[in-house]
N, C-alpha and C positions, 0 to 999 in steps of 0.2 A: 665787870662787876660779878658778884657772886651768883647771880641768877642767870648768867649766860648759858651754862649747861642746860638748865631747865627750859630756857627759851629755845635752844637748838633742838632739844628732845621734842618739845611741843610742835615746832615747825615740821620736823621730820615725820612725826607719828600721827598727827591729827588727820582726820578724814573730813571730806566736805560735809557730810551729814552732821558731824560733831560741830564743825564751824557754824553751820546754820543754827543748830540748837543753842550754841553759846551766844550767837547774835540775838536770837529770840529772847533768851534769858536775860542778857545784859540790857536789852531794850526794855523788857518788862520791869527790871530793877532800876531803870532810869540811870544806868551807868553810861549808856550810849543813847543817842537820839536817832530818829529815822534816817536822817541824812548820813550820819556816820555809819550805820549798819548797811545802808545801800552802797556807800562808797567802798566798803570792804569787798563786797561781791562784784559790783559793777566795774570798778576800776582795776581789779586784779584778776587776770585771766586764769591763773593756775592756783591750785590748792596751796602750794608753797607760798606764793605771793599773798594770798588771802590770809593764811596763818600768820605770816610775818606782819602784815598790816594790822591785823586784829590784836596781836599780843603787844605790839609797839603802841598802838592807840590806847589800849587799856593801861599799860604801864605809865604812860604820860599823865594819866588821870590820878595817879597816886596809889597809895597802899590799900585804901578801902576798896577801890575799884578792882585792883588786882586780887584782893581776897575774895571778892564776889565771883570773879572769873574762875578761881580754883575751888570754890566751895561746892 
């Protein structure tokens, strides 16, 4: 898909503090629920796995969710 390069760039460049902030923001905006945000950090041991899980989870929720993530 056309957003694959953006996905790869995000996964490669995002930091753990940014992932945490995104999770907090997406929880506050009700894009993700508590269980989803916890699963990103607790079920993924590395920053790369957390980033991959987060971006894929949000992408599955549709365009509005993805727009909130990049806003």
